[in-house]
TIFI-333220 format. One record per residue (C-alpha): x negated, y negated, z. Coordinates in nm, 4 decimals. Each point is the difference from the previous one (the first is absolute). Example, Ala and Ser with C-alpha at 12.3 -4.5 7.8 and 13.67 -1.06 7.14 Angstrom:
// TIFI-333220
VOSE      east     north        up
VOSE   -1.2300    0.4500    0.7800
VOSE   -0.1370   -0.3440   -0.0660
// end
This chain:
// TIFI-333220
VOSE      east     north        up
VOSE  -12.6101  -12.9715   16.9954
VOSE    0.0859    0.0916   -0.3544
VOSE    0.3392    0.1388   -0.1044
VOSE   -0.0316    0.2658   -0.2463
VOSE    0.3491    0.0945    0.0019
VOSE    0.1129    0.1127   -0.3310
VOSE   -0.3436    0.0235   -0.1512
VOSE   -0.0582    0.1875   -0.2831
VOSE   -0.3154    0.1710    0.0367
VOSE   -0.2794    0.1195   -0.3351
VOSE    0.0880    0.3461    0.0909
VOSE    0.3610   -0.0029   -0.0193
VOSE    0.0159   -0.1344   -0.3501
VOSE   -0.2516    0.2906   -0.1320
VOSE    0.2416    0.2538    0.2215
VOSE    0.2951   -0.0898   -0.2128
VOSE   -0.1924   -0.0463   -0.3043
VOSE   -0.1246    0.3167    0.0824
VOSE    0.3362    0.1965    0.0768
VOSE    0.2021   -0.1728   -0.3006
VOSE   -0.2331    0.1642   -0.2858
VOSE    0.0069    0.2850    0.1543
VOSE    0.3813    0.0251    0.0401
VOSE   -0.0178   -0.1530   -0.4135
VOSE   -0.1862    0.2812   -0.0978
VOSE    0.1456    0.2870    0.2352
VOSE    0.3037   -0.1640   -0.2136
VOSE   -0.1266   -0.0405   -0.3767
VOSE   -0.0996    0.4174    0.0601
VOSE    0.3448    0.0883    0.1011
VOSE    0.1431   -0.2033   -0.2984
VOSE   -0.2261    0.1567   -0.2140
VOSE    0.0125    0.4119    0.0798
VOSE    0.4261   -0.0758    0.0222
VOSE   -0.0244   -0.0964   -0.3433
VOSE   -0.2152    0.2781   -0.0907
VOSE    0.2786    0.2648    0.1632
VOSE    0.2567   -0.2030   -0.1467
VOSE   -0.1438    0.0671   -0.3168
VOSE   -0.1008    0.3692    0.0495
VOSE    0.3595    0.0623    0.1309
VOSE    0.1503   -0.1610   -0.3422
VOSE   -0.2484    0.2112   -0.2369
VOSE    0.1322    0.3576    0.2261
VOSE    0.3549   -0.1269   -0.1128
VOSE   -0.0492   -0.0920   -0.3442
VOSE   -0.1840    0.3442   -0.0684
VOSE    0.2643    0.1571    0.1683
VOSE    0.3246   -0.1711   -0.1817
VOSE   -0.2227    0.1450   -0.3684
VOSE   -0.0830    0.3363    0.1808
VOSE    0.3576    0.0876    0.0517
VOSE    0.1377   -0.1386   -0.2896
VOSE    0.1482   -0.3765    0.0410
VOSE   -0.2862   -0.1106   -0.2679
VOSE   -0.0248    0.1322   -0.2944
VOSE   -0.3151   -0.1201   -0.1024
VOSE   -0.3614   -0.1392    0.1231
VOSE    0.0432   -0.3705   -0.1514
VOSE    0.3749   -0.0077    0.2491
VOSE   -0.2385    0.0898    0.3263
VOSE   -0.2965   -0.1914   -0.0837
VOSE    0.2629   -0.2865   -0.0561
VOSE    0.1922    0.0287    0.3408
VOSE   -0.2853    0.0901    0.1860
VOSE   -0.1654   -0.3605   -0.1542
VOSE    0.2184   -0.2127    0.0919
VOSE    0.0031    0.1553    0.3216
VOSE   -0.3870   -0.0480    0.1049
VOSE   -0.0048   -0.3065   -0.1928
VOSE    0.2316   -0.1637    0.2827
VOSE   -0.3455    0.1122    0.2379
VOSE   -0.2876   -0.0763   -0.2564
VOSE    0.0818   -0.1984   -0.3399
VOSE   -0.2692    0.1938   -0.1580
VOSE    0.0785    0.3303    0.0868
VOSE   -0.0229    0.3117   -0.2510
VOSE    0.1926    0.2695   -0.0732
VOSE   -0.0760    0.2548   -0.2213
VOSE    0.2241    0.3344   -0.0105
VOSE   -0.1126    0.3519   -0.1955
VOSE    0.1387    0.3424   -0.0297
VOSE   -0.2905    0.2693    0.0262
VOSE    0.1007    0.3731   -0.1101
VOSE   -0.1056    0.2686    0.2988
VOSE   -0.2099    0.2320   -0.2114
VOSE    0.0741    0.3106    0.1965
VOSE    0.3629   -0.0553   -0.0628
VOSE    0.3232   -0.1776   -0.1981
VOSE   -0.0008   -0.2355    0.3289
VOSE   -0.0720   -0.4001   -0.0754
VOSE   -0.1725   -0.2240    0.1893
VOSE    0.1012   -0.3721    0.0765
VOSE   -0.3211   -0.2491    0.1021
VOSE    0.1008   -0.3638    0.1032
VOSE   -0.3107   -0.1803    0.0356
VOSE    0.0662   -0.3738    0.1469
VOSE   -0.2820   -0.2420    0.0310
VOSE    0.0224   -0.3220    0.2349
VOSE   -0.2153   -0.2636    0.0291
VOSE   -0.1657   -0.0003    0.4008
VOSE   -0.0071   -0.3596    0.0227
VOSE    0.4259   -0.0427   -0.1041
VOSE    0.0752    0.2011    0.2502
VOSE   -0.1040   -0.1608    0.3717
VOSE    0.0473   -0.3894    0.1217
VOSE   -0.3218   -0.0925   -0.1538
VOSE   -0.2102   -0.0802    0.3339
VOSE   -0.2228    0.3299   -0.0253
VOSE    0.1585    0.2080   -0.3297
VOSE   -0.1233   -0.3273   -0.1832
VOSE   -0.3401    0.1573    0.0214
VOSE    0.1182    0.3153   -0.1315
VOSE    0.0310   -0.1815   -0.3433
VOSE   -0.1457    0.2843   -0.2378
VOSE    0.1574    0.2665    0.2059
VOSE    0.2852    0.1955   -0.1920
VOSE    0.2129    0.2642    0.1618
VOSE    0.0998    0.2723   -0.1941
VOSE    0.2493    0.2626    0.0913
VOSE    0.1378    0.3144   -0.1959
VOSE    0.3108    0.1861    0.0540
VOSE    0.0171    0.3713   -0.1248
VOSE    0.3492    0.2210   -0.0189
VOSE    0.0950    0.2678   -0.2093
VOSE    0.3030   -0.1134   -0.2454
VOSE    0.2813    0.1596    0.1582
VOSE    0.2864   -0.1282   -0.2826
VOSE   -0.0665    0.2254   -0.3310
VOSE    0.0691   -0.2750   -0.2260
VOSE   -0.2766   -0.2202    0.1253
VOSE   -0.2275    0.3131   -0.0697
VOSE    0.0018   -0.0345   -0.3423
VOSE   -0.2711   -0.2277   -0.1742
VOSE    0.1455   -0.3514   -0.0563
VOSE   -0.2422   -0.3414   -0.0167
VOSE   -0.2560   -0.0378    0.2316
VOSE    0.0231   -0.3363    0.1905
VOSE   -0.2557   -0.2559   -0.0768
VOSE    0.0967   -0.2984    0.2413
// end
C-alpha cells in the first residue's frame, strides 16, 4: 500500500493561489480608497485654512495642498479659484484636485485604471474678509 502523507494535491495549490489573489486584490482596493480618502481630507483641511484666513492667497493653498497630495499621487494637480456669488457680496472658494488612479493603489487591479483620473472639488464660502478681495488666481 502506498503512503500519501504530506502529499500536496493540485486542487490545494489552486485554492491557495486563488485565496492569495483574492487577498491581494482586496488589499489593493483598500489602499486605493484609503489614499483617496486621505486626499479628500487634505483638500477639505487646506480649503478650510484658506477660507478662515490662515492662507492669504490661492497660490499658497495650491502649494500646501499640492505638497500633501503629491505624497499620495505624484502626478496630482491642484487648482484654486475664487468665484463671486451672483446675488450677494460673498466669495466662494473652489478647490479642484485631480489624482491619477493607478498611483493610488498597489498596482494589482489599479494597474488597469491607467487612463482614469479622480477629480474632487471642495466649495466653501470665504469667511475671512481679507481673502474675499480679488488676488491673483492660482494656476498650479
